[in-house]
C-alpha positions, 0 to 999 in steps of 0.5 A: 363223318361220311367215311366208311371203311367197309366201302373199300372192300368193293370199290367202284372205278370210273374212267381210266381207273376202271382198269385198276381192278384188273391190274390189282388182280395181277398178283405175283403168281398170276403174273408168272402164269401169264408170262408162261402162257404167253411163251407157250402160245407164241411157241405154238403159233410158230409150230403150227405156222411152220406146219402150215407153210410146209404143207402149203403152196403159194398162189400159182405163178407167185413164189416168195420172191414175187410177194410182199407179205404183210400182217394186218393187226389192229385194236391191240388195246395194251395186250403185250401178247400181240407183239409176241405173236408178231415176232413169231409170225415174222420168224415163220412167214418172213414178213416184209412189214406190219400194218397196224390200223389203230387202237393200240392203247385204250386210254392214252395214259403214259403207262400204256405208252411204255408198251409201245417201245416194244415196236422198236425191237421188231426187226421189220417196218411198222406202219401205223395210223391212230385209232379213237383210243390212241392219243397224240402221245401214243403216235409220238412215241411210235414215231420215235421208233426207228422202224416205225412210220406214222401215217396221217393224211399222207402217202408213203412207200413201205416195203414196195407198197404205196400206202395212204392212211389217216388217223381217227379224228376222235380221242375217246378218253378226251371227248367221248365223241363216238358215244352217247349224244355226241355220236353223230358228231363223231360219225361226221368227223370220221366221214370227213376224214375218209373224204380228206384221205380220198382227196389225198389219194386222188391228188397223189394218183394224178401226180404219180400215174405210174405209181398209184396208191395200192391200199388205204388205211382208215381205223373206223370202216363205218363211214366209207363213202369218201374212199369208195372207188378211190382206192383198190383196197382199204384196211380197217379195224375198230369193230373187233370183228373180222370182215371181208367185203369185196367190191364194197357197195359195187365201188370196185374197192375191196375192204378188209376189216381186222378183228382185235389182235389183243383179244379186247372187249368191244369197249376196249381193253383186255379184261377178265372174262366172266365165269363160264365164258370163253375169252375173246380170240386174238386175230390177225390177217396175213396179206400177200401182195404181188410185188410187181402190181401191188395188188392183193392176191391172197390172205390168211385169217389167223385166229389164236386162243384168248387169255389162258387158251393155247390154240391156233387156226389158219385159213387161206383165201385167194382173191378173185383174179378176174377172168384169168385162168390159173395155170395148173402144173402138169400132173396136178389133180384137176376136176377133170383129172385124177391124182397121178399114180406116183402121187398116190398114198396107199392106206396106212402109209405116210409119216411115221407117228413120231413125225406127226403134229396134231394142233388143237385146232385144224389147219385149213387146206392149201389154196386150190382146195375144192371146198374153200373151208376149214379142214 
């Protein structure tokens, strides 16, 4: 008696089914367009990365053999495009491992976990901690991949780095402990997990003074006290916004938070963009560690166009090296010197037009550029 066929023209979905409208819109033509877009963006990432590497020099005194190169990804939220990007970055940067700080899914459903098999096709170690949108089944699926390491309140060694990590204690699809009236309970759980990992790090460092922890992984950076001063570097995600905090709160701990590598909305999941608004960017951060000391020496912030956009920008930053002065090669330009005559390029000279590459977004200057900003 209450059935109304007209109601089906504008259905309302709740919970996991809230993603159904987006899935239903992916008709055959749209799916083909999306596949073409993924291929185009992945190729473009490769081209611009190659240009950047060719024009760039790594930090003075460290060549590729002395570096461990690791992309930090986070909050992929079911977007398969993120794995396209990882493959291209591996091709161009010869990465040693991938670090994923969680929220690889959105609701922890079986169909989402099917995407995780893609990790096993990456020819590189994959280090993962769970986020508050990842269920236990996701961690199990990832751990079954031969190249993957799931870290949960333990210390592991991958690609020459000593890494500590702990999964997020919440599961949003199960208890909503990070929102509403239960928000404080969720915050307390995150804070407790940070202290738990901090204790694990201290115990490891005491037992292995010759090989202390190089970096720690914690999905949510909003409750940091348990790790401050107990790890030299912490990597996080969760916020869907990139951030760098050196010597956070004067603790001696550097804290790097990655944005969403899946271009996800704040609530999780990749969804259609409202008309007139730009899609969210896909972001990743390439980290360069000194292979001998395990310390971070530089990082690249990589920003890629969101759904339907093809653009890439790369911006390098070097970590402060204390009071040590960088060695400047003989003949290089310095604030007190000029460009040697043999290095000057006369107006109108340079690459032939057919050899020029013009990316849609600018590529940032190489390390040592005076302004440190994007060029």
